[in-house]
N, C-alpha and C positions, 0 to 999 in steps of 0.2 A: 461901288460898294457903299452901302448906306452908312450913315453916321453911327448908328447903333452897333453895326458889325465892326467898324473900325475901333470903336471904344471897347468892345468885347475882346478883340484881338490884343489891344494894348493891355487890358486887365489880365488876360491869360499870360501874356509875355512877362508882365511885371511879377505875377505870381510865380512863374518858373524861375525868374532871376532871384527872387527872395528865397524860394525853397532851396535853390542851388547854393546860395550864399550861406544860408543857415546850416545846410548839410556839411559844407566845407568847414565852417566854424566849429560845428559839433565834433567832427572828426579830428580837427586840429586840437581842440580843447581836451580830448581824451588821450592824446598821444603821450602826455606826461601824467596820466591818471594812475595813481597808486594801485587801486584795485585791478586795473587792467594789467599793470606790470606784475602784480602778484599772480594773476591768473596765467600769464605767460610763463612765469617761473614754475608754477604748479604743474602746468602741462609738460614743461621740459623735464622736471624732476620725475614725473610719472613715466614719461617715455624712457628716460635713462634707466630708471629702476626696472622697468619691464625688460629692456634689452639685456641688462646685466643679470637678471634672474634667469633669463633664457640661456645666457652664456654659461652660468655656473651649473646648469642642469643639462648641458650638452657636451658631448665628447665624441670625437672621431677616433675609434680604436686604431686606425691606421696612421694617425697623426697626433699622438698624445702630447708631444712636445708643444705643438702649436696650440692645442686645447688648453694646456696648463698656462701658457703665456696669455691666452685670452682671459683665463680666470684671474690672473694677476692684474691684467689691464682693467678688469671690471671692478676691482676692489680697492679699498683704501683702509687706513687705520689698522685696528687689531686683526680684522679678517684678512687683510692683505699680508700682514706679518705672519699669521698662522699658516696661510697657504704657501708663502715663500719658504718658511721653515720646513714644511712637510713636502716640498716640491719633489725631491728625489724619490722619497718613499711612495708618493702618489703616482709618479711616473711608472715605477716598477709594478705596482699593484694594478694600475689601469691597463698597462701593456699586457700583463699576464692574464687578466680577466678577459680582455678583448671584446668588451661590449660597447657598441656605438649607441649613443643616446641623442635624441633631438627633442628639445623642449620648446613649447609654445605657450606663452602667457595667454590664457583665455579670458581673464578678467582681473582687474586690479584697481585699487583705490588708495589714495593717500589718507593716512590717519592723522598726520601731523606734519606741518611745514613751518620751520622757523628760519626765515631768510637771513635774519641778522646773525644767528648762530651758525648758519650753514648746515642745518641738520633737518632730516625728515624721517618719517616712518611710513611704511606702506604694507598692504597685504596683497597677495596675488594668488590666483588659482592657475595651476600650470598643468598642461597635458604633456607627458613625457613618453615618447616612443623609444623603446629599448630593443636593440637587435643584437643578441649574443652571436659570437663568432660561430658561423655554421648553423644558426638556429633561426626560428621565426620571430618576427617582431611582436611585441606586446605593448599595450598602452596602459599607462597608469595616470591617475589624477592625484596631484599633490597641492597642498596649500602652504604658503610661507608668509612669515612676517619678516620684513627687511628694514634695516636701518641704513640710511644714506647720509653721506657727508659731502660737502662741497670742497673740491680740491682745485688746484691750478688747472687740472685737466678736465674739469667738469664734475658732475655728480657721480659718486662711486658708492658701491655697497660697502658698508662697514660692519654689517651683521646680517645673517640669514638663518632663520629658525623655522624648522618644519612645524606646522600646526597639526594637531589631531582633532578629530571630531568624535562624537559619541559612537558613530558607526565604526571608526578606526579602532576604538578601544574594546569593542565587543568581539 
């Protein structure tokens, strides 16, 4: 091997070592990065909000008790208290109506996140498939604004408000 080739191999090897060291340092340096932690929290809040909105818009008519328990598990604060207070009446009505619903969040975004206060607001577009007892399924699209609060059990919905559009009002 010529002297030039040996020198080139050493230069390339040195460049690889320097690049690897710099990459490792950059990764380590961002591990305590505040914007990175905020981004992780934002993603976790959005994920929790989507799951909880789906829960509150889903109900198995054959298992209303578990459905209402899931509603309570997805909520905190005033919304949780309201659902708990109306639990028996809701069970009676939902059992009598007998409609099964399955909700899927099709799009969502955080409007606000305050990690220090443990609060967030989000909007979501939801597709809800409803199947009445003995009937055919229909699909509806809904939009919601939700408030979230951080609890010992993670992020929970503290409010859920249906939003209307101009098309809804006409």
